[in-house]
PDB file of N, H, CA, C and O in Angstrom:
ATOM      1  N   MET A   1     -13.556  -6.689  23.247  1.00  0.00           N
ATOM      2  CA  MET A   1     -12.878  -7.855  22.729  1.00  0.00           C
ATOM      3  C   MET A   1     -13.612  -9.104  23.166  1.00  0.00           C
ATOM      4  O   MET A   1     -14.205  -9.174  24.242  1.00  0.00           O
ATOM      5  N   SER A   2     -13.547 -10.058  22.308  1.00  0.00           N
ATOM      6  H   SER A   2     -13.065 -10.001  21.434  1.00  0.00           H
ATOM      7  CA  SER A   2     -14.272 -11.292  22.593  1.00  0.00           C
ATOM      8  C   SER A   2     -13.501 -12.155  23.579  1.00  0.00           C
ATOM      9  O   SER A   2     -12.324 -12.457  23.378  1.00  0.00           O
ATOM     10  N   ALA A   3     -14.184 -12.545  24.647  1.00  0.00           N
ATOM     11  H   ALA A   3     -15.139 -12.299  24.810  1.00  0.00           H
ATOM     12  CA  ALA A   3     -13.551 -13.349  25.686  1.00  0.00           C
ATOM     13  C   ALA A   3     -13.359 -14.792  25.245  1.00  0.00           C
ATOM     14  O   ALA A   3     -12.602 -15.526  25.880  1.00  0.00           O
ATOM     15  N   ASP A   4     -14.021 -15.218  24.176  1.00  0.00           N
ATOM     16  H   ASP A   4     -14.636 -14.621  23.660  1.00  0.00           H
ATOM     17  CA  ASP A   4     -13.924 -16.605  23.750  1.00  0.00           C
ATOM     18  C   ASP A   4     -12.736 -16.863  22.823  1.00  0.00           C
ATOM     19  O   ASP A   4     -12.554 -17.988  22.359  1.00  0.00           O
ATOM     20  N   GLN A   5     -11.930 -15.847  22.549  1.00  0.00           N
ATOM     21  H   GLN A   5     -12.078 -14.932  22.926  1.00  0.00           H
ATOM     22  CA  GLN A   5     -10.755 -16.031  21.707  1.00  0.00           C
ATOM     23  C   GLN A   5      -9.519 -16.252  22.575  1.00  0.00           C
ATOM     24  O   GLN A   5      -9.407 -15.683  23.661  1.00  0.00           O
ATOM     25  N   PRO A   6      -8.596 -17.077  22.096  1.00  0.00           N
ATOM     26  CA  PRO A   6      -7.362 -17.297  22.866  1.00  0.00           C
ATOM     27  C   PRO A   6      -6.565 -15.997  23.022  1.00  0.00           C
ATOM     28  O   PRO A   6      -6.652 -15.094  22.191  1.00  0.00           O
ATOM     29  N   GLU A   7      -5.802 -15.928  24.087  1.00  0.00           N
ATOM     30  H   GLU A   7      -5.732 -16.662  24.762  1.00  0.00           H
ATOM     31  CA  GLU A   7      -5.022 -14.722  24.376  1.00  0.00           C
ATOM     32  C   GLU A   7      -4.065 -14.381  23.237  1.00  0.00           C
ATOM     33  O   GLU A   7      -3.863 -13.203  22.946  1.00  0.00           O
ATOM     34  N   TRP A   8      -3.474 -15.380  22.589  1.00  0.00           N
ATOM     35  H   TRP A   8      -3.639 -16.337  22.826  1.00  0.00           H
ATOM     36  CA  TRP A   8      -2.534 -15.091  21.506  1.00  0.00           C
ATOM     37  C   TRP A   8      -3.224 -14.390  20.341  1.00  0.00           C
ATOM     38  O   TRP A   8      -2.604 -13.582  19.650  1.00  0.00           O
ATOM     39  N   VAL A   9      -4.503 -14.694  20.118  1.00  0.00           N
ATOM     40  H   VAL A   9      -5.007 -15.351  20.679  1.00  0.00           H
ATOM     41  CA  VAL A   9      -5.258 -14.011  19.062  1.00  0.00           C
ATOM     42  C   VAL A   9      -5.464 -12.550  19.448  1.00  0.00           C
ATOM     43  O   VAL A   9      -5.280 -11.654  18.624  1.00  0.00           O
ATOM     44  N   LEU A  10      -5.844 -12.314  20.688  1.00  0.00           N
ATOM     45  H   LEU A  10      -5.994 -13.042  21.357  1.00  0.00           H
ATOM     46  CA  LEU A  10      -6.051 -10.945  21.160  1.00  0.00           C
ATOM     47  C   LEU A  10      -4.746 -10.139  21.109  1.00  0.00           C
ATOM     48  O   LEU A  10      -4.752  -8.967  20.733  1.00  0.00           O
ATOM     49  N   GLN A  11      -3.641 -10.764  21.485  1.00  0.00           N
ATOM     50  H   GLN A  11      -3.636 -11.716  21.791  1.00  0.00           H
ATOM     51  CA  GLN A  11      -2.340 -10.088  21.436  1.00  0.00           C
ATOM     52  C   GLN A  11      -1.956  -9.765  19.993  1.00  0.00           C
ATOM     53  O   GLN A  11      -1.419  -8.693  19.717  1.00  0.00           O
ATOM     54  N   SER A  12      -2.227 -10.681  19.084  1.00  0.00           N
ATOM     55  H   SER A  12      -2.663 -11.552  19.308  1.00  0.00           H
ATOM     56  CA  SER A  12      -1.922 -10.449  17.665  1.00  0.00           C
ATOM     57  C   SER A  12      -2.756  -9.308  17.116  1.00  0.00           C
ATOM     58  O   SER A  12      -2.267  -8.501  16.325  1.00  0.00           O
ATOM     59  N   ARG A  13      -4.019  -9.236  17.532  1.00  0.00           N
ATOM     60  H   ARG A  13      -4.416  -9.891  18.174  1.00  0.00           H
ATOM     61  CA  ARG A  13      -4.900  -8.159  17.082  1.00  0.00           C
ATOM     62  C   ARG A  13      -4.377  -6.810  17.587  1.00  0.00           C
ATOM     63  O   ARG A  13      -4.398  -5.824  16.851  1.00  0.00           O
ATOM     64  N   ARG A  14      -3.912  -6.764  18.830  1.00  0.00           N
ATOM     65  H   ARG A  14      -3.895  -7.566  19.428  1.00  0.00           H
ATOM     66  CA  ARG A  14      -3.354  -5.516  19.375  1.00  0.00           C
ATOM     67  C   ARG A  14      -2.070  -5.136  18.633  1.00  0.00           C
ATOM     68  O   ARG A  14      -1.847  -3.961  18.341  1.00  0.00           O
ATOM     69  N   GLU A  15      -1.232  -6.120  18.330  1.00  0.00           N
ATOM     70  H   GLU A  15      -1.413  -7.075  18.567  1.00  0.00           H
ATOM     71  CA  GLU A  15       0.013  -5.844  17.597  1.00  0.00           C
ATOM     72  C   GLU A  15      -0.299  -5.336  16.194  1.00  0.00           C
ATOM     73  O   GLU A  15       0.353  -4.405  15.720  1.00  0.00           O
ATOM     74  N   LEU A  16      -1.259  -5.915  15.537  1.00  0.00           N
ATOM     75  H   LEU A  16      -1.789  -6.671  15.921  1.00  0.00           H
ATOM     76  CA  LEU A  16      -1.664  -5.441  14.217  1.00  0.00           C
ATOM     77  C   LEU A  16      -2.115  -3.986  14.317  1.00  0.00           C
ATOM     78  O   LEU A  16      -1.763  -3.162  13.473  1.00  0.00           O
ATOM     79  N   GLY A  17      -2.890  -3.677  15.345  1.00  0.00           N
ATOM     80  H   GLY A  17      -3.175  -4.346  16.031  1.00  0.00           H
ATOM     81  CA  GLY A  17      -3.345  -2.302  15.546  1.00  0.00           C
ATOM     82  C   GLY A  17      -2.197  -1.335  15.744  1.00  0.00           C
ATOM     83  O   GLY A  17      -2.213  -0.229  15.205  1.00  0.00           O
ATOM     84  N   ARG A  18      -1.200  -1.746  16.514  1.00  0.00           N
ATOM     85  H   ARG A  18      -1.188  -2.645  16.952  1.00  0.00           H
ATOM     86  CA  ARG A  18      -0.018  -0.891  16.722  1.00  0.00           C
ATOM     87  C   ARG A  18       0.711  -0.660  15.394  1.00  0.00           C
ATOM     88  O   ARG A  18       1.182   0.444  15.122  1.00  0.00           O
ATOM     89  N   ARG A  19       0.799  -1.698  14.579  1.00  0.00           N
ATOM     90  H   ARG A  19       0.416  -2.595  14.799  1.00  0.00           H
ATOM     91  CA  ARG A  19       1.480  -1.562  13.287  1.00  0.00           C
ATOM     92  C   ARG A  19       0.710  -0.645  12.339  1.00  0.00           C
ATOM     93  O   ARG A  19       1.306   0.149  11.611  1.00  0.00           O
ATOM     94  N   VAL A  20      -0.608  -0.758  12.352  1.00  0.00           N
ATOM     95  H   VAL A  20      -1.093  -1.403  12.943  1.00  0.00           H
ATOM     96  CA  VAL A  20      -1.426   0.127  11.520  1.00  0.00           C
ATOM     97  C   VAL A  20      -1.237   1.576  11.972  1.00  0.00           C
ATOM     98  O   VAL A  20      -1.040   2.468  11.147  1.00  0.00           O
ATOM     99  N   GLN A  21      -1.299   1.803  13.278  1.00  0.00           N
ATOM    100  H   GLN A  21      -1.459   1.078  13.949  1.00  0.00           H
ATOM    101  CA  GLN A  21      -1.133   3.161  13.798  1.00  0.00           C
ATOM    102  C   GLN A  21       0.250   3.715  13.470  1.00  0.00           C
ATOM    103  O   GLN A  21       0.371   4.869  13.058  1.00  0.00           O
ATOM    104  N   THR A  22       1.286   2.913  13.648  1.00  0.00           N
ATOM    105  H   THR A  22       1.188   1.975  13.983  1.00  0.00           H
ATOM    106  CA  THR A  22       2.648   3.356  13.352  1.00  0.00           C
ATOM    107  C   THR A  22       2.802   3.699  11.876  1.00  0.00           C
ATOM    108  O   THR A  22       3.396   4.720  11.531  1.00  0.00           O
ATOM    109  N   ALA A  23       2.266   2.847  11.006  1.00  0.00           N
ATOM    110  H   ALA A  23       1.784   2.017  11.286  1.00  0.00           H
ATOM    111  CA  ALA A  23       2.353   3.102   9.562  1.00  0.00           C
ATOM    112  C   ALA A  23       1.603   4.382   9.195  1.00  0.00           C
ATOM    113  O   ALA A  23       2.074   5.169   8.373  1.00  0.00           O
ATOM    114  N   ARG A  24       0.441   4.585   9.803  1.00  0.00           N
ATOM    115  H   ARG A  24       0.059   3.946  10.471  1.00  0.00           H
ATOM    116  CA  ARG A  24      -0.339   5.806   9.543  1.00  0.00           C
ATOM    117  C   ARG A  24       0.440   7.036   9.988  1.00  0.00           C
ATOM    118  O   ARG A  24       0.490   8.037   9.274  1.00  0.00           O
ATOM    119  N   MET A  25       1.038   6.959  11.152  1.00  0.00           N
ATOM    120  H   MET A  25       0.996   6.145  11.732  1.00  0.00           H
ATOM    121  CA  MET A  25       1.781   8.102  11.670  1.00  0.00           C
ATOM    122  C   MET A  25       3.036   8.364  10.849  1.00  0.00           C
ATOM    123  O   MET A  25       3.395   9.522  10.633  1.00  0.00           O
ATOM    124  N   HIS A  26       3.709   7.317  10.389  1.00  0.00           N
ATOM    125  H   HIS A  26       3.417   6.377  10.565  1.00  0.00           H
ATOM    126  CA  HIS A  26       4.896   7.500   9.536  1.00  0.00           C
ATOM    127  C   HIS A  26       4.509   8.123   8.202  1.00  0.00           C
ATOM    128  O   HIS A  26       5.308   8.827   7.586  1.00  0.00           O
ATOM    129  N   ALA A  27       3.284   7.862   7.757  1.00  0.00           N
ATOM    130  H   ALA A  27       2.635   7.290   8.258  1.00  0.00           H
ATOM    131  CA  ALA A  27       2.785   8.482   6.525  1.00  0.00           C
ATOM    132  C   ALA A  27       2.284   9.903   6.789  1.00  0.00           C
ATOM    133  O   ALA A  27       1.823  10.587   5.875  1.00  0.00           O
ATOM    134  N   ASP A  28       2.379  10.340   8.057  1.00  0.00           N
ATOM    135  H   ASP A  28       2.753   9.784   8.800  1.00  0.00           H
ATOM    136  CA  ASP A  28       1.965  11.677   8.478  1.00  0.00           C
ATOM    137  C   ASP A  28       0.483  11.922   8.177  1.00  0.00           C
ATOM    138  O   ASP A  28       0.101  12.969   7.654  1.00  0.00           O
ATOM    139  N   LEU A  29      -0.340  10.926   8.524  1.00  0.00           N
ATOM    140  H   LEU A  29      -0.030  10.076   8.949  1.00  0.00           H
ATOM    141  CA  LEU A  29      -1.776  11.012   8.313  1.00  0.00           C
ATOM    142  C   LEU A  29      -2.513  10.959   9.643  1.00  0.00           C
ATOM    143  O   LEU A  29      -2.125  10.225  10.552  1.00  0.00           O
ATOM    144  N   THR A  30      -3.571  11.737   9.746  1.00  0.00           N
ATOM    145  H   THR A  30      -3.887  12.333   9.008  1.00  0.00           H
ATOM    146  CA  THR A  30      -4.478  11.604  10.876  1.00  0.00           C
ATOM    147  C   THR A  30      -5.464  10.484  10.553  1.00  0.00           C
ATOM    148  O   THR A  30      -5.531  10.012   9.418  1.00  0.00           O
ATOM    149  N   GLN A  31      -6.216  10.070  11.546  1.00  0.00           N
ATOM    150  H   GLN A  31      -6.161  10.453  12.468  1.00  0.00           H
ATOM    151  CA  GLN A  31      -7.249   9.069  11.286  1.00  0.00           C
ATOM    152  C   GLN A  31      -8.276   9.614  10.300  1.00  0.00           C
ATOM    153  O   GLN A  31      -8.792   8.864   9.470  1.00  0.00           O
ATOM    154  N   GLU A  32      -8.574  10.893  10.378  1.00  0.00           N
ATOM    155  H   GLU A  32      -8.155  11.502  11.051  1.00  0.00           H
ATOM    156  CA  GLU A  32      -9.524  11.509   9.455  1.00  0.00           C
ATOM    157  C   GLU A  32      -8.997  11.476   8.022  1.00  0.00           C
ATOM    158  O   GLU A  32      -9.752  11.203   7.090  1.00  0.00           O
ATOM    159  N   GLU A  33      -7.713  11.752   7.845  1.00  0.00           N
ATOM    160  H   GLU A  33      -7.099  11.974   8.602  1.00  0.00           H
ATOM    161  CA  GLU A  33      -7.121  11.717   6.504  1.00  0.00           C
ATOM    162  C   GLU A  33      -7.089  10.293   5.963  1.00  0.00           C
ATOM    163  O   GLU A  33      -7.307  10.068   4.772  1.00  0.00           O
ATOM    164  N   LEU A  34      -6.817   9.332   6.844  1.00  0.00           N
ATOM    165  H   LEU A  34      -6.640   9.515   7.812  1.00  0.00           H
ATOM    166  CA  LEU A  34      -6.842   7.936   6.416  1.00  0.00           C
ATOM    167  C   LEU A  34      -8.261   7.533   6.020  1.00  0.00           C
ATOM    168  O   LEU A  34      -8.458   6.792   5.057  1.00  0.00           O
ATOM    169  N   GLU A  35      -9.233   8.021   6.760  1.00  0.00           N
ATOM    170  H   GLU A  35      -9.072   8.623   7.543  1.00  0.00           H
ATOM    171  CA  GLU A  35     -10.635   7.765   6.410  1.00  0.00           C
ATOM    172  C   GLU A  35     -10.932   8.283   5.002  1.00  0.00           C
ATOM    173  O   GLU A  35     -11.554   7.585   4.201  1.00  0.00           O
ATOM    174  N   GLU A  36     -10.488   9.505   4.699  1.00  0.00           N
ATOM    175  H   GLU A  36      -9.983  10.072   5.350  1.00  0.00           H
ATOM    176  CA  GLU A  36     -10.717  10.096   3.378  1.00  0.00           C
ATOM    177  C   GLU A  36     -10.054   9.283   2.275  1.00  0.00           C
ATOM    178  O   GLU A  36     -10.630   9.103   1.202  1.00  0.00           O
ATOM    179  N   ARG A  37      -8.850   8.793   2.534  1.00  0.00           N
ATOM    180  H   ARG A  37      -8.382   8.939   3.406  1.00  0.00           H
ATOM    181  CA  ARG A  37      -8.102   8.047   1.509  1.00  0.00           C
ATOM    182  C   ARG A  37      -8.636   6.634   1.296  1.00  0.00           C
ATOM    183  O   ARG A  37      -8.517   6.082   0.203  1.00  0.00           O
ATOM    184  N   THR A  38      -9.215   6.057   2.324  1.00  0.00           N
ATOM    185  H   THR A  38      -9.311   6.505   3.213  1.00  0.00           H
ATOM    186  CA  THR A  38      -9.618   4.645   2.236  1.00  0.00           C
ATOM    187  C   THR A  38     -11.119   4.424   2.161  1.00  0.00           C
ATOM    188  O   THR A  38     -11.572   3.394   1.660  1.00  0.00           O
ATOM    189  N   GLY A  39     -11.894   5.383   2.654  1.00  0.00           N
ATOM    190  H   GLY A  39     -11.526   6.220   3.061  1.00  0.00           H
ATOM    191  CA  GLY A  39     -13.335   5.175   2.735  1.00  0.00           C
ATOM    192  C   GLY A  39     -13.751   4.351   3.951  1.00  0.00           C
ATOM    193  O   GLY A  39     -14.924   4.014   4.107  1.00  0.00           O
ATOM    194  N   ILE A  40     -12.793   4.032   4.801  1.00  0.00           N
ATOM    195  H   ILE A  40     -11.840   4.306   4.673  1.00  0.00           H
ATOM    196  CA  ILE A  40     -13.068   3.290   6.035  1.00  0.00           C
ATOM    197  C   ILE A  40     -13.420   4.315   7.107  1.00  0.00           C
ATOM    198  O   ILE A  40     -12.696   5.295   7.280  1.00  0.00           O
ATOM    199  N   GLY A  41     -14.505   4.109   7.821  1.00  0.00           N
ATOM    200  H   GLY A  41     -15.093   3.313   7.681  1.00  0.00           H
ATOM    201  CA  GLY A  41     -14.931   5.050   8.847  1.00  0.00           C
ATOM    202  C   GLY A  41     -13.878   5.242   9.931  1.00  0.00           C
ATOM    203  O   GLY A  41     -13.158   4.313  10.296  1.00  0.00           O
ATOM    204  N   ARG A  42     -13.807   6.475  10.437  1.00  0.00           N
ATOM    205  H   ARG A  42     -14.393   7.229  10.140  1.00  0.00           H
ATOM    206  CA  ARG A  42     -12.811   6.785  11.469  1.00  0.00           C
ATOM    207  C   ARG A  42     -12.987   5.900  12.695  1.00  0.00           C
ATOM    208  O   ARG A  42     -11.994   5.475  13.286  1.00  0.00           O
ATOM    209  N   ARG A  43     -14.204   5.616  13.088  1.00  0.00           N
ATOM    210  H   ARG A  43     -15.011   5.961  12.609  1.00  0.00           H
ATOM    211  CA  ARG A  43     -14.452   4.755  14.255  1.00  0.00           C
ATOM    212  C   ARG A  43     -13.896   3.347  14.000  1.00  0.00           C
ATOM    213  O   ARG A  43     -13.337   2.731  14.908  1.00  0.00           O
ATOM    214  N   THR A  44     -14.044   2.845  12.793  1.00  0.00           N
ATOM    215  H   THR A  44     -14.498   3.345  12.055  1.00  0.00           H
ATOM    216  CA  THR A  44     -13.482   1.532  12.460  1.00  0.00           C
ATOM    217  C   THR A  44     -11.961   1.577  12.527  1.00  0.00           C
ATOM    218  O   THR A  44     -11.330   0.653  13.040  1.00  0.00           O
ATOM    219  N   ILE A  45     -11.376   2.649  12.010  1.00  0.00           N
ATOM    220  H   ILE A  45     -11.889   3.400  11.593  1.00  0.00           H
ATOM    221  CA  ILE A  45      -9.921   2.804  12.088  1.00  0.00           C
ATOM    222  C   ILE A  45      -9.467   2.837  13.542  1.00  0.00           C
ATOM    223  O   ILE A  45      -8.475   2.203  13.900  1.00  0.00           O
ATOM    224  N   GLN A  46     -10.189   3.574  14.378  1.00  0.00           N
ATOM    225  H   GLN A  46     -10.995   4.089  14.087  1.00  0.00           H
ATOM    226  CA  GLN A  46      -9.858   3.628  15.806  1.00  0.00           C
ATOM    227  C   GLN A  46      -9.900   2.232  16.418  1.00  0.00           C
ATOM    228  O   GLN A  46      -9.010   1.855  17.181  1.00  0.00           O
ATOM    229  N   ARG A  47     -10.929   1.474  16.084  1.00  0.00           N
ATOM    230  H   ARG A  47     -11.652   1.780  15.465  1.00  0.00           H
ATOM    231  CA  ARG A  47     -11.093   0.132  16.665  1.00  0.00           C
ATOM    232  C   ARG A  47     -10.016  -0.831  16.160  1.00  0.00           C
ATOM    233  O   ARG A  47      -9.563  -1.695  16.910  1.00  0.00           O
ATOM    234  N   ILE A  48      -9.608  -0.695  14.915  1.00  0.00           N
ATOM    235  H   ILE A  48      -9.976   0.007  14.305  1.00  0.00           H
ATOM    236  CA  ILE A  48      -8.517  -1.523  14.395  1.00  0.00           C
ATOM    237  C   ILE A  48      -7.229  -1.171  15.131  1.00  0.00           C
ATOM    238  O   ILE A  48      -6.509  -2.060  15.584  1.00  0.00           O
ATOM    239  N   GLU A  49      -6.937   0.115  15.251  1.00  0.00           N
ATOM    240  H   GLU A  49      -7.522   0.838  14.882  1.00  0.00           H
ATOM    241  CA  GLU A  49      -5.700   0.550  15.894  1.00  0.00           C
ATOM    242  C   GLU A  49      -5.645   0.177  17.374  1.00  0.00           C
ATOM    243  O   GLU A  49      -4.562  -0.057  17.911  1.00  0.00           O
ATOM    244  N   SER A  50      -6.771   0.120  18.021  1.00  0.00           N
ATOM    245  H   SER A  50      -7.651   0.310  17.585  1.00  0.00           H
ATOM    246  CA  SER A  50      -6.783  -0.237  19.442  1.00  0.00           C
ATOM    247  C   SER A  50      -6.811  -1.747  19.663  1.00  0.00           C
ATOM    248  O   SER A  50      -6.646  -2.220  20.787  1.00  0.00           O
ATOM    249  N   GLY A  51      -7.019  -2.495  18.589  1.00  0.00           N
ATOM    250  H   GLY A  51      -7.153  -2.111  17.675  1.00  0.00           H
ATOM    251  CA  GLY A  51      -7.099  -3.950  18.707  1.00  0.00           C
ATOM    252  C   GLY A  51      -8.470  -4.439  19.115  1.00  0.00           C
ATOM    253  O   GLY A  51      -8.643  -5.622  19.409  1.00  0.00           O
ATOM    254  N   ALA A  52      -9.447  -3.547  19.139  1.00  0.00           N
ATOM    255  H   ALA A  52      -9.306  -2.587  18.900  1.00  0.00           H
ATOM    256  CA  ALA A  52     -10.798  -3.917  19.552  1.00  0.00           C
ATOM    257  C   ALA A  52     -11.593  -4.566  18.425  1.00  0.00           C
ATOM    258  O   ALA A  52     -12.629  -5.180  18.678  1.00  0.00           O
ATOM    259  N   ASN A  53     -11.134  -4.441  17.208  1.00  0.00           N
ATOM    260  H   ASN A  53     -10.292  -3.942  17.002  1.00  0.00           H
ATOM    261  CA  ASN A  53     -11.846  -4.947  16.042  1.00  0.00           C
ATOM    262  C   ASN A  53     -11.010  -5.992  15.314  1.00  0.00           C
ATOM    263  O   ASN A  53      -9.790  -5.860  15.216  1.00  0.00           O
ATOM    264  N   ASP A  54     -11.665  -7.023  14.808  1.00  0.00           N
ATOM    265  H   ASP A  54     -12.656  -7.130  14.888  1.00  0.00           H
ATOM    266  CA  ASP A  54     -11.013  -7.891  13.842  1.00  0.00           C
ATOM    267  C   ASP A  54     -10.979  -7.121  12.529  1.00  0.00           C
ATOM    268  O   ASP A  54     -12.030  -6.738  12.014  1.00  0.00           O
ATOM    269  N   ALA A  55      -9.813  -6.892  11.990  1.00  0.00           N
ATOM    270  H   ALA A  55      -8.960  -7.203  12.408  1.00  0.00           H
ATOM    271  CA  ALA A  55      -9.685  -6.115  10.761  1.00  0.00           C
ATOM    272  C   ALA A  55      -9.996  -6.993   9.553  1.00  0.00           C
ATOM    273  O   ALA A  55      -9.511  -8.119   9.447  1.00  0.00           O
ATOM    274  N   LYS A  56     -10.804  -6.466   8.657  1.00  0.00           N
ATOM    275  H   LYS A  56     -11.198  -5.551   8.744  1.00  0.00           H
ATOM    276  CA  LYS A  56     -11.086  -7.162   7.405  1.00  0.00           C
ATOM    277  C   LYS A  56      -9.861  -7.071   6.501  1.00  0.00           C
ATOM    278  O   LYS A  56      -9.141  -6.073   6.519  1.00  0.00           O
ATOM    279  N   ILE A  57      -9.635  -8.097   5.727  1.00  0.00           N
ATOM    280  H   ILE A  57     -10.221  -8.908   5.713  1.00  0.00           H
ATOM    281  CA  ILE A  57      -8.525  -8.081   4.763  1.00  0.00           C
ATOM    282  C   ILE A  57      -8.670  -6.890   3.817  1.00  0.00           C
ATOM    283  O   ILE A  57      -7.681  -6.228   3.502  1.00  0.00           O
ATOM    284  N   SER A  58      -9.876  -6.615   3.368  1.00  0.00           N
ATOM    285  H   SER A  58     -10.680  -7.152   3.624  1.00  0.00           H
ATOM    286  CA  SER A  58     -10.084  -5.494   2.455  1.00  0.00           C
ATOM    287  C   SER A  58      -9.681  -4.173   3.112  1.00  0.00           C
ATOM    288  O   SER A  58      -9.129  -3.297   2.446  1.00  0.00           O
ATOM    289  N   HIS A  59      -9.950  -4.022   4.407  1.00  0.00           N
ATOM    290  H   HIS A  59     -10.399  -4.734   4.948  1.00  0.00           H
ATOM    291  CA  HIS A  59      -9.537  -2.808   5.115  1.00  0.00           C
ATOM    292  C   HIS A  59      -8.020  -2.721   5.184  1.00  0.00           C
ATOM    293  O   HIS A  59      -7.443  -1.656   4.966  1.00  0.00           O
ATOM    294  N   LEU A  60      -7.377  -3.841   5.486  1.00  0.00           N
ATOM    295  H   LEU A  60      -7.845  -4.707   5.663  1.00  0.00           H
ATOM    296  CA  LEU A  60      -5.911  -3.828   5.575  1.00  0.00           C
ATOM    297  C   LEU A  60      -5.272  -3.518   4.231  1.00  0.00           C
ATOM    298  O   LEU A  60      -4.263  -2.816   4.170  1.00  0.00           O
ATOM    299  N   LEU A  61      -5.846  -4.032   3.160  1.00  0.00           N
ATOM    300  H   LEU A  61      -6.666  -4.603   3.209  1.00  0.00           H
ATOM    301  CA  LEU A  61      -5.329  -3.723   1.824  1.00  0.00           C
ATOM    302  C   LEU A  61      -5.459  -2.237   1.517  1.00  0.00           C
ATOM    303  O   LEU A  61      -4.528  -1.629   0.988  1.00  0.00           O
ATOM    304  N   LEU A  62      -6.596  -1.655   1.841  1.00  0.00           N
ATOM    305  H   LEU A  62      -7.352  -2.149   2.271  1.00  0.00           H
ATOM    306  CA  LEU A  62      -6.809  -0.221   1.614  1.00  0.00           C
ATOM    307  C   LEU A  62      -5.863   0.622   2.470  1.00  0.00           C
ATOM    308  O   LEU A  62      -5.280   1.592   1.987  1.00  0.00           O
ATOM    309  N   ILE A  63      -5.717   0.252   3.720  1.00  0.00           N
ATOM    310  H   ILE A  63      -6.190  -0.537   4.113  1.00  0.00           H
ATOM    311  CA  ILE A  63      -4.830   0.990   4.619  1.00  0.00           C
ATOM    312  C   ILE A  63      -3.386   0.890   4.144  1.00  0.00           C
ATOM    313  O   ILE A  63      -2.680   1.897   4.087  1.00  0.00           O
ATOM    314  N   ALA A  64      -2.948  -0.308   3.806  1.00  0.00           N
ATOM    315  H   ALA A  64      -3.521  -1.126   3.852  1.00  0.00           H
ATOM    316  CA  ALA A  64      -1.570  -0.495   3.347  1.00  0.00           C
ATOM    317  C   ALA A  64      -1.273   0.387   2.134  1.00  0.00           C
ATOM    318  O   ALA A  64      -0.231   1.040   2.076  1.00  0.00           O
ATOM    319  N   ARG A  65      -2.175   0.402   1.186  1.00  0.00           N
ATOM    320  H   ARG A  65      -3.022  -0.129   1.233  1.00  0.00           H
ATOM    321  CA  ARG A  65      -1.962   1.221  -0.010  1.00  0.00           C
ATOM    322  C   ARG A  65      -1.934   2.708   0.358  1.00  0.00           C
ATOM    323  O   ARG A  65      -1.102   3.460  -0.151  1.00  0.00           O
ATOM    324  N   ALA A  66      -2.840   3.126   1.238  1.00  0.00           N
ATOM    325  H   ALA A  66      -3.516   2.515   1.651  1.00  0.00           H
ATOM    326  CA  ALA A  66      -2.939   4.544   1.603  1.00  0.00           C
ATOM    327  C   ALA A  66      -1.698   5.042   2.332  1.00  0.00           C
ATOM    328  O   ALA A  66      -1.319   6.204   2.183  1.00  0.00           O
ATOM    329  N   VAL A  67      -1.064   4.183   3.113  1.00  0.00           N
ATOM    330  H   VAL A  67      -1.371   3.239   3.234  1.00  0.00           H
ATOM    331  CA  VAL A  67       0.111   4.614   3.887  1.00  0.00           C
ATOM    332  C   VAL A  67       1.426   4.216   3.222  1.00  0.00           C
ATOM    333  O   VAL A  67       2.501   4.539   3.728  1.00  0.00           O
ATOM    334  N   GLY A  68       1.345   3.515   2.090  1.00  0.00           N
ATOM    335  H   GLY A  68       0.472   3.253   1.679  1.00  0.00           H
ATOM    336  CA  GLY A  68       2.542   3.206   1.313  1.00  0.00           C
ATOM    337  C   GLY A  68       3.380   2.064   1.843  1.00  0.00           C
ATOM    338  O   GLY A  68       4.606   2.084   1.735  1.00  0.00           O
ATOM    339  N   VAL A  69       2.717   1.058   2.422  1.00  0.00           N
ATOM    340  H   VAL A  69       1.721   1.042   2.510  1.00  0.00           H
ATOM    341  CA  VAL A  69       3.444  -0.133   2.876  1.00  0.00           C
ATOM    342  C   VAL A  69       2.783  -1.372   2.289  1.00  0.00           C
ATOM    343  O   VAL A  69       1.691  -1.304   1.724  1.00  0.00           O
ATOM    344  N   SER A  70       3.454  -2.489   2.432  1.00  0.00           N
ATOM    345  H   SER A  70       4.341  -2.544   2.891  1.00  0.00           H
ATOM    346  CA  SER A  70       2.890  -3.769   2.043  1.00  0.00           C
ATOM    347  C   SER A  70       1.958  -4.255   3.159  1.00  0.00           C
ATOM    348  O   SER A  70       2.179  -3.956   4.333  1.00  0.00           O
ATOM    349  N   ILE A  71       0.938  -4.988   2.792  1.00  0.00           N
ATOM    350  H   ILE A  71       0.758  -5.231   1.839  1.00  0.00           H
ATOM    351  CA  ILE A  71       0.053  -5.558   3.811  1.00  0.00           C
ATOM    352  C   ILE A  71       0.862  -6.455   4.762  1.00  0.00           C
ATOM    353  O   ILE A  71       0.512  -6.597   5.933  1.00  0.00           O
ATOM    354  N   HIS A  72       1.921  -7.044   4.260  1.00  0.00           N
ATOM    355  H   HIS A  72       2.205  -6.928   3.309  1.00  0.00           H
ATOM    356  CA  HIS A  72       2.777  -7.904   5.092  1.00  0.00           C
ATOM    357  C   HIS A  72       3.431  -7.113   6.234  1.00  0.00           C
ATOM    358  O   HIS A  72       3.708  -7.660   7.301  1.00  0.00           O
ATOM    359  N   ASP A  73       3.671  -5.833   5.996  1.00  0.00           N
ATOM    360  H   ASP A  73       3.447  -5.388   5.129  1.00  0.00           H
ATOM    361  CA  ASP A  73       4.260  -4.987   7.030  1.00  0.00           C
ATOM    362  C   ASP A  73       3.296  -4.742   8.191  1.00  0.00           C
ATOM    363  O   ASP A  73       3.722  -4.419   9.300  1.00  0.00           O
ATOM    364  N   LEU A  74       2.004  -4.895   7.933  1.00  0.00           N
ATOM    365  H   LEU A  74       1.658  -5.157   7.032  1.00  0.00           H
ATOM    366  CA  LEU A  74       1.003  -4.651   8.966  1.00  0.00           C
ATOM    367  C   LEU A  74       0.720  -5.898   9.808  1.00  0.00           C
ATOM    368  O   LEU A  74       0.286  -5.794  10.956  1.00  0.00           O
ATOM    369  N   LEU A  75       0.965  -7.056   9.240  1.00  0.00           N
ATOM    370  H   LEU A  75       1.318  -7.140   8.308  1.00  0.00           H
ATOM    371  CA  LEU A  75       0.630  -8.301   9.926  1.00  0.00           C
ATOM    372  C   LEU A  75       1.682  -8.685  10.939  1.00  0.00           C
ATOM    373  O   LEU A  75       2.879  -8.600  10.665  1.00  0.00           O
ATOM    374  N   PRO A  76       1.230  -9.118  12.134  1.00  0.00           N
ATOM    375  CA  PRO A  76       2.200  -9.546  13.159  1.00  0.00           C
ATOM    376  C   PRO A  76       2.848 -10.878  12.797  1.00  0.00           C
ATOM    377  O   PRO A  76       3.684 -11.381  13.547  1.00  0.00           O
TER     378      PRO A  76
END
């Protein structure tokens, strides 16, 4: 994680990751299955879920569609 970002940004990124992981699990998908459905690499999915990555809007749109939620449900 970047040390030059404010703590609230880092906390929001972690919360977004928790929401992505929860939505994926509620859809009964593994990270590998989400990778297959979205074309997003499993390592990128791991980094989004852990809050280590800034998630691209395009990734969030793909993930939201794959797990059957609105992108708004993923955003903190």
